[in-house]
C-alpha positions in Angstrom: -18.7 -14.4 9.4 -15.5 -12.5 10.2 -15.2 -8.7 9.7 -12.1 -6.9 8.7 -10.9 -3.9 10.7 -12.4 -1.6 8.0 -16.0 -3.1 8.3 -17.4 0.1 9.8 -15.8 2.2 7.1 -17.6 0.1 4.5 -20.9 0.6 6.2 -20.2 4.4 6.3 -19.7 4.3 2.6 -23.1 2.5 2.2 -21.5 -0.6 0.8 -23.5 -3.6 -0.2 -21.9 -6.3 2.0 -21.8 -10.0 1.0 -20.2 -13.2 2.4 -16.8 -14.0 0.8 -14.2 -16.6 1.9 -15.5 -16.5 5.5 -15.6 -12.7 5.7 -18.3 -10.1 5.2 -16.9 -8.0 2.4 -18.1 -5.0 0.3 -19.4 -6.1 -3.1 -19.9 -2.6 -4.3 -20.3 1.0 -3.1 -21.5 3.4 -5.8 -21.7 0.7 -8.5 -19.3 -1.8 -10.2 -18.9 0.2 -13.4 -18.2 3.5 -11.6 -15.6 1.8 -9.3 -14.0 -0.1 -12.2 -13.7 3.1 -14.3 -12.2 5.0 -11.3 -9.3 2.4 -11.1 -8.8 2.5 -14.9 -8.7 6.4 -15.1 -7.8 7.7 -11.6 -7.5 5.7 -8.4 -9.4 3.3 -6.2 -8.8 1.8 -2.7 -9.5 -1.8 -1.9 -9.8 -3.5 1.5 -7.9 -6.8 1.0 -7.5 -7.5 4.7 -9.2 -10.9 4.4 -6.0 -12.2 2.8 -3.8 -14.5 4.8 -0.1 -13.7 5.8 2.5 -16.2 7.1 6.1 -15.6 8.0 8.7 -18.2 7.3 12.1 -17.9 9.0 15.1 -20.0 10.0 18.4 -21.1 8.5 16.6 -23.4 6.1 13.7 -21.1 5.1 15.1 -20.4 1.6 15.7 -24.1 0.8 12.3 -25.0 2.2 10.4 -22.5 0.1 12.3 -23.6 -2.9 10.9 -27.1 -2.3 7.4 -25.9 -1.5 6.7 -23.5 -4.4 7.0 -23.6 -8.2 8.9 -20.4 -8.8 12.6 -19.9 -8.1 12.9 -18.3 -4.6 16.6 -18.0 -4.9 16.2 -15.3 -7.6 14.7 -13.0 -4.9 16.8 -10.3 -3.3 15.8 -8.4 -0.1 13.0 -6.1 -0.9 11.6 -8.2 -3.8 8.3 -10.0 -4.1 7.5 -13.1 -6.3 4.3 -14.6 -7.6 4.2 -18.3 -7.3 2.1 -21.4 -6.6 2.1 -24.3 -4.2 1.2 -27.7 -5.8 0.2 -31.2 -4.8 2.5 -34.1 -5.9 0.1 -34.5 -8.9 0.6 -30.9 -9.9 -2.8 -29.6 -8.7 -2.7 -26.0 -7.4 -3.1 -25.8 -3.7 -2.9 -22.0 -3.9 -1.4 -19.1 -5.8 0.5 -16.7 -3.6 3.0 -13.9 -3.3 6.3 -14.2 -1.4 8.1 -11.2 0.0 11.8 -11.5 1.0 12.9 -9.5 4.0 16.4 -9.4 5.5 15.7 -12.1 8.1 12.5 -13.8 7.0 9.9 -14.3 4.2 6.3 -13.3 4.2 3.8 -15.4 2.2 0.4 -13.9 1.2 -2.3 -16.5 0.5 -5.9 -16.5 -0.5 -8.4 -15.9 2.3 -10.4 -19.2 1.8 -7.1 -21.2 2.0 -5.5 -19.8 5.2 -6.1 -22.8 7.4 -5.5 -25.4 4.7 -2.4 -23.7 3.4 -1.0 -23.4 6.9 -1.6 -27.1 7.6 0.0 -28.1 4.3 3.1 -26.0 4.9 3.4 -27.3 8.5 3.1 -30.9 7.3 6.0 -30.4 4.8 8.5 -28.4 6.9 12.0 -29.7 6.7 15.0 -28.4 8.6 15.4 -25.2 10.7 12.2 -23.5 9.7 9.7 -21.5 11.8 6.2 -20.9 10.4 3.9 -18.3 11.9 0.4 -17.2 10.9 0.2 -13.4 11.3 -3.1 -12.9 9.4 -5.0 -11.7 12.5 -2.6 -8.9 13.2 -2.0 -7.9 9.6 -4.3 -5.7 7.5 -3.9 -4.9 3.8 -5.3 -2.2 1.6 -4.6 -1.8 -2.2 -4.3 1.6 -3.8 -4.6 1.1 -7.5 -4.9 3.3 -10.6 -2.8 5.6 -12.8 -3.0 8.4 -10.2 -2.1 6.1 -7.2 1.4 7.8 -6.9 -0.3 11.2 -6.9 -2.7 10.0 -4.3 0.0 8.7 -2.0 2.3 11.7 -2.6 2.8 13.8 0.5 1.7 11.1 3.0 4.7 8.7 2.4 8.4 9.3 3.1 9.5 7.4 0.0 9.8 8.5 -3.6 7.3 6.0 -5.1 8.5 6.6 -8.6 11.7 4.7 -7.6 9.8 1.6 -6.5 9.9 -1.1 -9.2 7.2 -3.6 -10.0 7.1 -6.5 -7.5 9.5 -4.6 -5.1 8.6 -3.4 -1.6 10.0 -1.2 1.2 9.4 -0.7 4.9 8.5 3.0 5.3 6.1 5.4 6.8 2.7 6.2 5.3 0.7 8.9 7.1 3.4 8.7 9.8 2.7 5.0 10.5 5.3 2.2 9.8 4.1 -0.1 7.1 5.2 -2.4 4.3 4.6 -0.7 1.0 4.6 -3.0 -2.1 4.4 -2.2 -5.8 1.9 -5.0 -6.5 -1.7 -5.4 -7.4 -4.5 -7.4 -9.1 -5.9 -4.8 -11.5 -3.5 -4.2 -14.4 -2.9 -0.6 -13.3 -0.1 1.2 -11.5 -0.6 0.5 -7.9 0.5 -0.3 -4.4 -0.4 -2.6 -1.5 0.0 -1.5 2.1 0.4 -3.9 5.0 0.0 -2.6 8.5 -1.6 -3.1 11.9 -5.1 -2.0 12.9 -4.3 1.5 13.9 -2.2 2.3 10.8 -4.6 0.9 8.2 -7.6 2.7 9.7 -5.7 6.0 9.7 -4.3 5.5 6.2 -7.7 4.6 4.8 -9.1 7.9 6.2 -6.2 9.9 5.0 -6.4 8.6 1.5 -10.1 9.7 1.2 -9.2 13.2 2.6 -7.6 14.2 -0.6 -9.2 16.8 -2.9 -6.6 16.5 -5.7 -7.4 13.0 -7.0 -10.7 11.4 -7.8 -10.7 8.3 -5.6 -13.4 5.7 -4.8 -13.6 2.7 -2.5 -13.7 -0.4 -4.6 -15.6 -3.6 -3.9 -15.3 -7.2 -4.9 -17.4 -6.7 -8.0 -15.1 -4.3 -9.7 -12.1 -6.3 -8.4 -13.5 -9.1 -10.5 -14.1 -7.2 -13.7 -10.7 -5.6 -13.4 -8.8 -8.8 -13.0 -10.8 -10.6 -15.8 -9.8 -7.9 -18.3 -6.2 -8.8 -17.5 -6.7 -12.6 -17.5 -5.7 -12.8 -13.9 -6.9 -16.1 -12.5 -9.0 -16.3 -9.3 -8.4 -19.2 -7.0 -11.5 -21.4 -6.5 -12.9 -20.1 -9.8 -10.3 -20.4 -12.5 -7.7 -22.4 -10.7 -7.9 -25.1 -8.0 -6.5 -28.5 -7.0 -8.0 -30.0 -10.2 -5.9 -27.6 -12.4 -2.2 -27.3 -12.8 0.0 -24.2 -13.4 0.7 -25.5 -16.9 -3.0 -25.7 -17.8 -3.6 -22.3 -16.1 -1.0 -20.5 -18.3 1.4 -20.2 -15.4 4.4 -22.0 -17.0 6.4 -18.7 -16.5 6.3 -19.2 -12.7 7.0 -23.0 -12.9 10.8 -23.3 -12.9 11.8 -26.9 -13.7 15.5 -26.0 -13.9 15.7 -24.9 -10.3 15.7 -28.5 -9.1 13.3 -30.5 -6.9 10.0 -29.1 -5.8 6.7 -30.7 -4.8 4.8 -31.6 -8.0 7.8 -31.2 -10.3 7.8 -34.7 -11.9 4.0 -34.5 -12.6 4.3 -31.0 -14.0 7.2 -32.0 -16.3 4.9 -34.7 -17.8 2.0 -32.2 -17.8 4.1 -29.7 -19.7 4.3 -32.1 -22.6 1.0 -33.8 -22.4 -1.6 -31.4 -21.0 -5.0 -31.5 -22.6 -6.6 -28.2 -21.7 -5.5 -24.6 -21.3 -7.0 -21.5 -19.7 -7.8 -18.9 -22.3 -9.5 -15.5 -22.4 -12.0 -14.6 -25.0 -14.2 -11.7 -26.2 -17.8 -12.1 -27.3 -18.4 -11.1 -30.9 -22.1 -10.4 -30.3 -24.1 -9.0 -27.5 -24.0 -11.6 -24.8 -22.5 -12.1 -21.3 -20.7 -15.4 -20.6 -21.0 -16.9 -17.1 -19.3 -19.6 -15.1 -20.0 -23.2 -16.3 -21.3 -22.1 -19.7 -20.2 -24.7 -22.3 -17.7 -23.7 -25.0 -18.1 -25.2 -28.5 -16.1 -25.3 -31.7 -18.7 -26.0 -34.3 -20.7 -28.9 -32.7 -17.8 -30.2 -30.6 -17.8 -29.4 -26.9 -14.3 -28.2 -26.1 -14.5 -26.7 -22.7 -16.3 -24.6 -20.1 -16.3 -20.9 -19.0 -14.7 -20.4 -15.5 -15.3 -16.6 -15.3 -17.4 -14.2 -17.3 -18.7 -10.6 -17.2 -19.6 -7.5 -19.2 -16.3 -5.6 -19.5 -16.8 -1.9 -18.5 -13.6 -1.0 -20.4 -14.3 -2.9 -23.6 -18.1 -2.6 -23.5 -18.5 -6.2 -24.5 -18.8 -9.7 -22.9 -15.5 -11.3 -21.9 -14.5 -14.5 -20.1 -12.0 -17.0 -19.1 -12.3 -20.7 -19.5 -10.5 -24.0 -20.2 -10.5 -25.4 -23.7 -8.8 -28.4 -25.4 -5.2 -27.4 -26.2 -5.6 -27.5 -30.0 -8.3 -24.8 -29.8 -6.3 -22.5 -27.4 -4.5 -20.3 -29.9 -5.4 -16.6 -30.1 -7.7 -15.9 -33.0 -9.6 -19.2 -32.7 -13.4 -18.8 -33.2 -15.6 -20.4 -30.6 -19.2 -20.4 -29.5 -20.6 -20.0 -26.0 -23.8 -21.8 -25.2 -25.8 -19.2 -23.3 -29.2 -20.5 -22.2 -29.5 -22.8 -25.2 -28.3 -20.3 -27.8 -24.8 -20.4 -29.2 -23.1 -17.0 -29.2 -19.9 -16.4 -31.2 -16.6 -15.4 -29.4 -12.9 -15.3 -30.2 -10.0 -16.4 -28.1 -7.7 -13.5 -27.6 -4.1 -12.9 -26.6 -4.0 -11.5 -23.0 -4.5 -9.0 -21.6 -7.9 -8.2 -23.0 -7.5 -4.6 -21.8 -4.2 -3.3 -23.2 -4.0 0.3 -21.9 -3.2 -0.7 -18.3 -0.5 1.3 -16.5 0.8 -1.5 -14.4 4.4 -1.4 -15.8 4.8 2.4 -15.9 
């Protein structure tokens, strides 16, 4: 198993370490609920250095990314980021990703488990004057998330963070180290992601925990999961994969048919009309916790399966994501979850399940 540059820091915080996507990563430190609540009410810091980063440059980089991804890359200006997917010709999702536009290149951030396969797929599809480089080994990433994240970063960055818009980024100094600072995240809260080299990320991590003004905790994979489920953020390999399409996964908003040709477009146009299942989020109506692969029923009809489930710390009830037949996918639909042979009632909800997030502030 690989270690991130922050491995010793996690051990110093007495983290429970687990294997994840080829890395040994922290599952939790003080406890999932404590960590979850810190992000919802104050601030938390995540090690996300296991993620992969590629640079794409060259005269044809923009046109190539337009062909490769489902969103409209030509809508990006320098200093903007964009959530998107890469798909197979049949519309199956190869990965969900974020693309950053710099003045002379793009950076693509991909899921850790897909670094090698994504790089190979992109390499095999390169057209024109395009240079692809994997910079994952030299790039580290931490996320600072929560309503007090601006306050936490105040004083150690040169930039007025209140001016940085959602899905925008800057190249600036944090704790006197040059980094890429991005207004992005995976929690539903106001937050930032910081990309840097080994020296800078180690120093910034320490500096962020030196503060006395803001309650801040290190956050593990467990709370990362509960936070993203409350927002209905899909996790690759769990809620989305090559057997699901962006249309089924509720990602129609980042599938731009009017931009012209892209890999998977024809299949997805058909899928947009004829898809048979859809990813939904739901809340349990009685005390029960849904888990992956639990069967979803409407009366006696099996209509789908749970892909993610947990006890929500914010809502204090069981919540989950899952695919159901399209005709049952509307918010307000009553369903049952088969939990160890007993059907427990639930209701499909309009996302996000947690509605007090500060992400757009």
